[in-house]
Backbone bond lengths (Angstrom), bond angles and torsions (degrees), N, CA, C in turn:
res aa  C-N    CA-C-N  psi(-1)  N-CA   C-N-CA  omega(-1)  CA-C   N-CA-C  phi
1 M - - - 1.462 - - 1.526 112.40 -
2 L 1.316 116.67 -17.79 1.458 119.41 -175.66 1.519 112.88 -108.32
3 E 1.324 116.97 4.67 1.461 120.96 177.40 1.522 108.28 -115.90
4 K 1.330 115.28 110.51 1.460 119.60 -173.09 1.527 111.67 -63.09
5 A 1.324 117.39 -35.53 1.456 120.04 179.53 1.525 110.63 -62.29
6 S 1.322 116.86 -39.45 1.455 121.04 178.14 1.519 111.14 -66.31
7 L 1.329 115.81 -38.88 1.462 120.41 177.70 1.528 111.17 -65.57
8 E 1.308 116.00 -40.99 1.472 119.99 178.12 1.530 110.31 -62.25
9 K 1.325 116.66 -39.84 1.457 120.57 178.28 1.525 110.53 -64.22
10 A 1.322 116.03 -42.40 1.461 120.33 178.60 1.520 110.92 -62.69
11 K 1.324 116.28 -40.69 1.469 120.42 178.89 1.528 110.52 -62.53
12 T 1.309 117.26 -42.12 1.459 120.75 178.69 1.520 110.95 -60.31
13 E 1.334 116.04 -42.61 1.463 120.06 179.54 1.528 111.32 -65.39
14 V 1.330 116.42 -40.64 1.467 120.55 178.03 1.527 110.13 -64.71
15 N 1.320 116.19 -45.56 1.475 119.92 -179.97 1.523 111.62 -61.13
16 N 1.311 116.61 -41.53 1.461 120.21 -179.09 1.526 112.04 -66.63
17 A 1.313 115.39 -34.44 1.469 119.37 -176.41 1.528 113.12 -87.30
18 Y 1.350 116.53 -36.19 1.461 119.14 -170.72 1.532 114.46 -128.44
19 G 1.295 118.24 -8.45 1.452 120.76 -175.18 1.520 111.29 94.01
20 K 1.323 116.28 -163.14 1.463 120.41 -176.39 1.531 111.67 -68.31
21 C 1.319 114.47 150.32 1.461 121.82 -178.65 1.532 110.20 -77.95
22 D 1.335 116.67 129.85 1.462 122.55 177.51 1.528 112.21 -101.78
23 I 1.332 115.99 -32.79 1.463 121.45 -175.65 1.526 108.75 -133.31
24 L 1.313 115.64 133.61 1.468 121.36 175.11 1.517 108.65 -122.63
25 I 1.321 116.94 123.32 1.466 122.00 173.82 1.519 107.81 -109.97
26 N 1.310 115.73 114.91 1.464 121.65 -179.48 1.523 109.41 -89.77
27 G 1.333 115.80 98.10 1.455 120.65 -174.42 1.511 115.68 -104.93
28 A 1.324 118.09 3.76 1.470 119.49 179.81 1.524 110.29 -66.29
29 G 1.320 116.81 139.32 1.457 119.31 178.02 1.518 110.94 177.75
30 G 1.307 115.20 166.18 1.456 120.47 179.14 1.513 111.19 155.78
31 N 1.312 115.79 176.01 1.456 122.69 -178.22 1.521 108.76 -121.92
32 H 1.312 117.39 179.00 1.458 122.18 176.89 1.530 108.43 -141.74
33 P 1.338 117.95 137.07 1.464 120.43 -178.97 1.528 113.60 -57.23
34 L 1.335 117.08 -30.85 1.465 119.33 -178.58 1.527 112.56 -72.60
35 G 1.338 117.08 -10.00 1.458 120.96 176.38 1.514 112.22 -107.70
36 T 1.338 116.46 23.00 1.461 122.42 -174.51 1.524 110.40 -127.24
37 T 1.325 117.05 133.11 1.461 120.18 176.69 1.518 110.08 -84.35
38 S 1.325 116.44 156.07 1.466 120.84 -179.83 1.522 111.56 -75.46
39 N 1.310 117.23 -35.41 1.464 121.81 -177.08 1.527 110.86 -116.83
40 P 1.325 116.61 151.68 1.467 119.12 178.15 1.526 113.63 -72.01
41 F 1.336 116.80 -29.23 1.468 121.29 -178.47 1.527 109.70 -125.28
42 F 1.314 116.36 139.77 1.465 120.61 178.33 1.523 109.36 -78.96
43 Q 1.324 115.28 133.47 1.466 122.24 177.14 1.525 108.93 -120.17
44 L 1.332 116.65 155.33 1.458 120.23 -178.74 1.528 112.22 -56.78
45 E 1.331 116.01 -38.42 1.460 119.42 -177.22 1.526 112.88 -69.02
46 D 1.330 117.07 -14.13 1.464 119.12 178.89 1.525 111.64 -62.27
47 L 1.319 116.97 -27.75 1.464 120.24 179.34 1.518 112.13 -63.27
48 E 1.333 116.45 -26.42 1.458 120.91 -177.36 1.528 112.56 -104.01
49 N 1.314 117.24 2.73 1.469 120.56 -176.47 1.528 110.24 -75.05
50 T 1.327 116.02 118.29 1.469 120.96 -178.64 1.535 111.54 -111.70
51 T 1.329 116.61 14.37 1.463 120.32 178.85 1.522 109.88 -59.88
52 E 1.311 116.73 134.61 1.453 120.36 -179.73 1.531 110.54 -60.09
53 G 1.312 115.21 129.61 1.459 120.47 178.86 1.508 114.59 87.81
54 F 1.333 118.02 -8.61 1.461 120.28 179.97 1.526 109.86 -72.04
55 K 1.327 116.09 136.22 1.463 120.41 179.30 1.522 110.00 -134.36
56 S 1.312 115.70 118.66 1.457 120.66 168.78 1.531 107.39 -91.62
57 F 1.308 116.18 -179.03 1.468 120.12 177.00 1.526 110.71 -54.95
58 F 1.334 116.17 -38.37 1.460 120.89 -175.76 1.527 112.98 -74.50
59 D 1.322 116.59 -9.71 1.466 120.83 179.30 1.528 113.01 -100.49
60 L 1.320 117.89 -2.51 1.462 120.10 -178.32 1.527 109.83 -59.74
61 D 1.319 115.51 135.41 1.460 121.98 -175.00 1.530 109.69 -92.98
62 P 1.333 117.96 124.03 1.466 119.86 178.26 1.523 113.75 -54.05
63 K 1.333 116.94 -30.02 1.460 119.38 179.20 1.534 111.34 -65.58
64 G 1.337 116.23 -37.40 1.457 120.06 176.91 1.517 111.83 -68.50
65 I 1.337 115.70 -38.99 1.464 120.47 177.24 1.527 109.66 -64.23
66 E 1.317 115.85 -46.83 1.465 120.91 -178.91 1.526 111.16 -62.01
67 F 1.321 117.41 -44.55 1.461 120.93 178.68 1.525 110.76 -57.20
68 T 1.326 116.43 -45.63 1.461 121.10 -176.57 1.525 111.62 -66.89
69 F 1.327 117.08 -43.06 1.468 119.80 178.53 1.520 110.88 -66.71
70 N 1.322 116.63 -41.19 1.465 119.11 179.38 1.524 111.09 -62.60
71 L 1.327 116.27 -46.25 1.463 120.25 -177.39 1.521 111.40 -62.08
72 N 1.326 117.05 -46.20 1.455 120.86 -174.61 1.522 113.14 -81.53
73 F 1.323 117.52 -46.66 1.463 119.28 -175.66 1.527 112.30 -85.99
74 L 1.337 116.89 -55.42 1.461 117.97 178.19 1.529 110.76 -65.76
75 G 1.334 117.19 -28.72 1.452 121.21 176.12 1.517 112.88 -69.08
76 T 1.316 116.54 -9.35 1.462 122.90 172.79 1.524 110.78 -101.92
77 L 1.321 116.11 -42.21 1.469 120.53 -177.75 1.531 112.62 -67.57
78 L 1.325 117.69 -48.42 1.464 120.34 -173.78 1.535 113.20 -64.43
79 P 1.342 119.58 -46.79 1.462 117.99 176.74 1.530 112.55 -60.60
80 T 1.329 116.29 -33.16 1.461 119.09 178.69 1.522 110.59 -67.86
81 Q 1.327 117.12 -40.48 1.466 119.74 176.67 1.532 111.25 -58.04
82 V 1.313 116.06 -38.78 1.466 120.08 -175.37 1.529 111.79 -79.67
83 F 1.334 117.42 -53.28 1.457 120.60 -170.93 1.528 113.66 -81.98
84 A 1.329 117.79 -28.33 1.469 119.01 -177.42 1.527 112.44 -70.74
85 K 1.309 118.07 -13.61 1.465 119.41 175.43 1.528 110.74 -60.58
86 D 1.332 116.45 -31.99 1.468 121.01 177.47 1.526 111.87 -66.22
87 M 1.319 117.74 -23.16 1.459 122.09 -169.50 1.522 114.03 -93.07
88 V 1.311 116.48 -19.95 1.467 120.48 -172.85 1.520 111.08 -58.11
89 G 1.338 115.63 125.56 1.453 121.79 175.90 1.507 115.42 79.17
90 R 1.335 117.71 7.74 1.460 121.30 179.42 1.526 109.89 -110.47
91 N 1.318 117.15 156.12 1.459 121.73 -178.98 1.530 111.03 -88.57
92 G 1.336 115.37 149.40 1.456 120.89 172.62 1.499 115.95 76.66
93 C 1.319 118.51 18.16 1.469 121.33 -178.95 1.530 110.66 -99.34
94 S 1.319 115.76 145.53 1.466 118.46 -179.90 1.518 111.73 -154.40
95 V 1.314 114.13 155.37 1.465 123.40 175.02 1.527 107.32 -115.03
96 L 1.311 116.35 133.70 1.463 121.07 177.30 1.522 108.83 -123.00
97 N 1.323 116.33 118.90 1.457 122.18 179.58 1.527 110.27 -98.49
98 I 1.323 115.21 155.14 1.466 120.75 177.33 1.527 108.48 -106.58
99 S 1.315 115.69 105.72 1.455 121.54 175.70 1.533 107.92 -94.61
100 S 1.316 117.67 -146.58 1.460 120.94 -177.28 1.523 108.54 -165.53
101 M 1.323 116.00 159.08 1.464 119.26 173.61 1.521 111.01 -62.99
102 N 1.325 117.26 -21.32 1.463 120.36 176.09 1.522 111.88 -61.94
103 A 1.315 116.82 -22.94 1.464 119.91 179.47 1.520 111.20 -69.66
104 Y 1.329 117.41 -25.65 1.463 121.80 178.96 1.531 110.93 -84.95
105 T 1.324 115.15 -54.71 1.463 121.90 179.15 1.522 107.82 -134.98
106 P 1.324 119.06 114.13 1.461 120.50 -174.94 1.526 111.90 -66.27
107 L 1.321 114.90 136.37 1.451 119.90 173.35 1.528 109.76 -74.20
108 T 1.313 116.25 156.37 1.457 120.16 175.20 1.519 109.94 -66.54
109 K 1.311 116.77 154.08 1.470 126.56 170.34 1.526 114.90 80.05
110 I 1.336 119.80 -16.97 1.471 119.40 -173.43 1.540 111.30 -125.38
111 P 1.328 117.26 64.21 1.464 119.69 -176.28 1.523 113.74 -64.25
112 A 1.328 117.69 -34.70 1.463 119.79 -178.04 1.521 110.76 -66.53
113 Y 1.329 116.36 -47.38 1.463 120.69 -179.11 1.522 110.92 -64.68
114 S 1.322 116.87 -43.59 1.462 120.18 -179.88 1.521 111.03 -61.75
115 G 1.324 116.26 -45.53 1.458 120.24 179.58 1.519 112.36 -64.69
116 A 1.329 116.15 -38.30 1.460 120.18 -179.37 1.521 111.34 -67.17
117 K 1.329 117.23 -39.89 1.459 119.89 178.94 1.535 111.10 -71.53
118 A 1.316 117.62 -32.35 1.465 119.79 173.05 1.523 110.22 -61.86
119 A 1.332 115.89 -37.47 1.465 120.28 176.76 1.523 110.94 -64.48
120 V 1.335 117.42 -38.05 1.462 120.75 178.27 1.527 110.71 -63.92
121 S 1.324 117.75 -43.17 1.466 120.51 178.22 1.519 111.28 -62.72
122 N 1.319 116.45 -44.06 1.458 120.61 179.53 1.520 110.81 -64.20
123 F 1.321 116.34 -41.84 1.461 121.61 178.97 1.529 111.14 -63.91
124 T 1.322 116.65 -36.03 1.462 121.01 176.92 1.520 110.64 -58.16
125 Q 1.322 116.94 -45.84 1.463 120.67 179.13 1.526 110.97 -66.55
126 W 1.314 115.79 -43.11 1.478 119.32 -179.83 1.518 110.76 -61.42
127 L 1.336 115.72 -45.94 1.451 120.21 -176.06 1.529 111.38 -68.83
128 A 1.337 116.92 -33.82 1.462 120.27 177.69 1.527 110.77 -60.53
129 V 1.314 116.06 -42.01 1.469 120.30 177.44 1.532 110.31 -69.24
130 H 1.317 116.28 -43.67 1.456 121.22 -176.25 1.527 112.41 -61.80
131 F 1.319 117.14 -38.00 1.460 121.86 -176.83 1.532 113.20 -95.97
132 S 1.317 117.09 5.28 1.467 120.02 -172.01 1.524 113.92 -65.00
133 K 1.322 118.42 -22.26 1.466 121.32 -177.58 1.527 113.09 -91.81
134 V 1.338 117.55 -4.41 1.471 119.04 -175.93 1.528 112.14 -121.50
135 G 1.338 116.32 18.70 1.452 119.92 170.91 1.506 117.25 83.72
136 I 1.333 118.17 12.13 1.467 120.39 -179.74 1.524 109.51 -106.91
137 R 1.326 116.53 120.56 1.460 120.68 174.00 1.529 109.54 -90.20
138 V 1.328 116.57 145.69 1.470 121.32 179.86 1.525 108.48 -134.09
139 N 1.317 116.14 120.34 1.457 121.80 177.89 1.527 109.31 -136.11
140 A 1.321 115.41 178.72 1.469 119.71 178.88 1.516 109.67 -147.25
141 I 1.307 115.98 156.57 1.462 121.87 167.84 1.522 107.75 -112.10
142 A 1.319 115.38 150.52 1.462 121.30 178.92 1.528 108.02 -123.53
143 P 1.329 117.10 88.12 1.470 119.19 179.73 1.527 111.23 -63.85
144 G 1.322 114.35 146.76 1.454 120.38 170.72 1.518 108.95 -82.62
145 F 1.316 116.61 -126.65 1.464 119.66 -175.01 1.520 110.88 -102.65
146 F 1.313 114.10 119.91 1.457 122.87 178.35 1.524 107.49 -120.38
147 L 1.314 117.11 127.10 1.456 121.22 -178.75 1.526 108.90 -79.27
148 T 1.333 116.11 114.84 1.461 121.94 -177.29 1.525 109.63 -131.42
149 D 1.311 116.01 172.98 1.466 119.85 177.00 1.522 111.10 -61.87
150 Q 1.335 116.68 -27.94 1.454 120.79 -177.94 1.525 112.43 -68.56
151 N 1.339 117.59 -35.78 1.468 119.83 -175.54 1.528 113.49 -115.43
152 R 1.333 117.65 4.31 1.458 120.70 -173.78 1.530 112.21 -58.87
153 A 1.332 116.99 -42.09 1.469 120.17 -178.62 1.526 111.79 -68.53
154 L 1.326 116.82 -24.07 1.463 120.67 178.65 1.524 111.57 -79.26
155 L 1.336 116.48 -31.75 1.462 120.78 -171.63 1.524 114.32 -104.61
156 T 1.341 116.98 -18.26 1.468 119.45 -179.45 1.525 110.74 -132.91
157 N 1.322 115.32 150.78 1.453 122.30 174.81 1.533 109.30 -84.64
158 P 1.339 117.09 166.65 1.473 119.81 179.38 1.527 113.63 -55.13
159 D 1.348 117.34 -29.15 1.473 119.73 -179.48 1.526 112.54 -85.26
160 G 1.338 116.68 2.78 1.456 120.24 177.72 1.511 114.87 94.66
161 S 1.342 116.92 -11.14 1.462 119.91 178.25 1.523 110.11 -73.83
162 A 1.316 115.98 162.66 1.457 120.86 -176.86 1.522 111.42 -78.74
163 T 1.319 116.72 140.68 1.456 121.42 170.13 1.531 108.34 -74.09
164 Q 1.322 116.41 174.99 1.459 119.35 178.16 1.529 110.82 -59.14
165 R 1.348 116.58 -41.76 1.464 119.54 179.79 1.532 110.31 -67.91
166 G 1.317 116.56 -37.38 1.456 119.94 177.16 1.521 111.64 -62.71
167 E 1.330 116.61 -41.10 1.464 120.51 177.85 1.526 111.34 -64.40
168 Q 1.333 116.36 -39.04 1.460 119.46 177.76 1.525 110.91 -61.66
169 I 1.328 116.11 -42.98 1.465 120.58 -177.33 1.522 111.15 -64.64
170 I 1.321 117.03 -49.63 1.464 120.10 -179.75 1.525 110.43 -63.75
171 G 1.334 116.29 -35.86 1.457 120.19 177.98 1.511 113.37 -65.34
172 Q 1.327 116.66 -24.97 1.470 121.33 179.84 1.529 112.34 -97.50
173 T 1.325 116.91 0.74 1.455 121.25 -179.35 1.524 108.48 -107.50
174 P 1.338 118.32 105.54 1.458 120.20 -174.50 1.516 115.05 -54.01
175 M 1.339 118.52 -33.26 1.463 119.77 179.51 1.520 112.48 -75.34
176 G 1.336 117.61 -9.05 1.457 121.89 169.88 1.510 116.55 70.62
177 R 1.327 117.77 26.47 1.464 120.27 178.22 1.519 109.57 -155.15
178 Y 1.335 115.00 167.71 1.452 120.24 171.70 1.526 109.47 -82.25
179 G 1.322 115.90 157.50 1.446 120.36 174.98 1.522 110.99 -75.75
180 T 1.319 114.94 160.83 1.464 121.75 175.26 1.526 107.94 -120.68
181 P 1.326 118.36 158.75 1.464 119.40 177.85 1.528 113.14 -52.60
182 Q 1.334 116.69 -34.41 1.457 120.20 -179.46 1.528 112.04 -63.39
183 D 1.334 116.22 -25.26 1.459 119.94 179.53 1.525 112.46 -69.04
184 L 1.317 116.97 -16.85 1.463 121.02 -178.87 1.531 112.86 -90.77
185 V 1.331 116.06 -23.37 1.461 120.43 -165.90 1.522 113.02 -60.83
186 S 1.330 117.52 -49.24 1.460 119.52 -173.92 1.525 111.83 -63.75
187 T 1.340 117.17 -38.64 1.461 119.90 -179.83 1.521 111.21 -70.35
188 V 1.328 116.65 -39.79 1.463 120.53 176.82 1.530 110.01 -61.44
189 N 1.324 116.58 -47.14 1.467 120.26 179.35 1.527 111.30 -60.75
190 W 1.309 116.23 -42.26 1.468 120.92 -179.73 1.525 111.77 -61.47
191 L 1.330 116.55 -48.90 1.470 119.69 -176.23 1.524 112.59 -68.86
192 C 1.324 116.79 -25.69 1.467 120.21 -179.41 1.527 112.88 -92.38
193 D 1.331 116.97 -7.64 1.457 121.40 -174.63 1.534 110.73 -93.01
194 D 1.324 115.62 160.31 1.465 120.62 178.58 1.524 112.38 -64.31
195 G 1.326 117.36 -17.83 1.457 120.19 176.48 1.519 112.92 -64.23
196 A 1.330 116.53 -17.33 1.473 121.31 177.00 1.527 110.45 -106.13
197 A 1.330 116.31 31.07 1.469 121.39 -171.98 1.526 113.97 -62.04
198 F 1.332 117.83 -20.71 1.470 120.51 -179.70 1.525 111.27 -108.31
199 I 1.325 116.61 18.15 1.466 121.65 -178.72 1.515 109.14 -114.14
200 T 1.313 116.39 119.19 1.459 121.28 175.46 1.521 109.39 -152.56
201 G 1.323 116.09 146.94 1.460 121.28 176.60 1.516 115.05 83.94
202 I 1.348 118.15 18.60 1.462 119.52 179.43 1.528 110.79 -109.18
203 V 1.329 114.40 157.81 1.472 122.01 174.46 1.524 106.42 -123.08
204 V 1.314 117.35 118.16 1.466 121.92 -174.00 1.529 110.94 -100.68
205 P 1.335 117.95 117.63 1.467 119.90 175.16 1.527 110.93 -70.33
206 I 1.327 116.51 135.23 1.467 122.20 172.50 1.523 104.96 -127.58
207 D 1.329 115.81 84.84 1.463 119.63 -161.60 1.516 115.77 -140.23
208 G 1.318 118.61 10.86 1.463 119.76 179.01 1.508 113.88 63.86
209 G 1.327 117.56 21.69 1.459 121.88 179.02 1.510 115.12 92.05
210 F 1.342 117.63 3.94 1.468 121.39 -177.21 1.534 111.72 -54.99
211 S 1.323 117.10 -44.11 1.467 120.26 -175.89 1.528 112.80 -73.43
212 A 1.335 117.17 -15.80 1.464 120.35 -178.10 1.526 112.51 -93.52
213 Y 1.321 116.89 -11.15 1.474 121.18 -171.26 1.523 110.58 -97.89
214 S 1.321 116.41 126.26 1.467 120.84 -179.12 1.528 112.18 -83.13
215 G 1.317 116.94 -13.01 1.459 120.29 -177.95 1.508 113.71 98.22
216 V 1.344 117.46 -6.46 1.470 121.83 177.42 1.509 109.84 -132.83
C-alpha cells in the first residue's frame, strides 16, 4: 500500500482482468507498539519508571508514530491516487475509506493510531469535495470494536474471558458485544451502490452505540 510502483502493477492486473475500477475500498490500517503508551494516564512516577518495555508519552518513538501515520493515511492516499484515475468522468464510481471510532474520540494509550484515523476522516471530506465535479463519491465507515486476531490478545485472556480493557469496551458499548464482519456489509454495500448517489463526504459509525453513550 505504500509503494506506488506496486500499486500501479496491481492496477494493471485489475484492468487486464476486469476492466476499469469502479469502486475502491481503502482498507489498509494498523498500529505500532512504538506509538503506544503503557498506561492510559501519565503519573509523576512514570518519569522514574525503568521497567523494560515501559513507555510513557515521553518515550514514544517517532519511528512508531511515522509507521502508523504512513500505514493509515498514506495507505489511503496512495491507492486513491492510482485507482481513482480510472473513475474520473464516469458514473457510479466511489471511494470508501476505513476510518475508526478513534477519529471521533481518541482512545487512551494509542495517540498515533487515533491521530492517523482522524486524518483519514478529514481526508475523506477533503477528497469528497475535491472529486465532486468529476463523478467520484468519497465516503468512509468508522467501525467500533471488532474482535479480530490482531486485537484478541489485548481484549481477551487465554481462557476467553475479557481483559480489563475488553471489559471497559463492552461496558461502553450499549449493544453489549463486539462487531462482526457481517455488521459492516450492508453499510459498505449502501455507500458503494447507486442508491447512495447523492451521498458523499460522510463518515458512518458502525459501533453498537459506542459513540452515542456518555458512560452514565
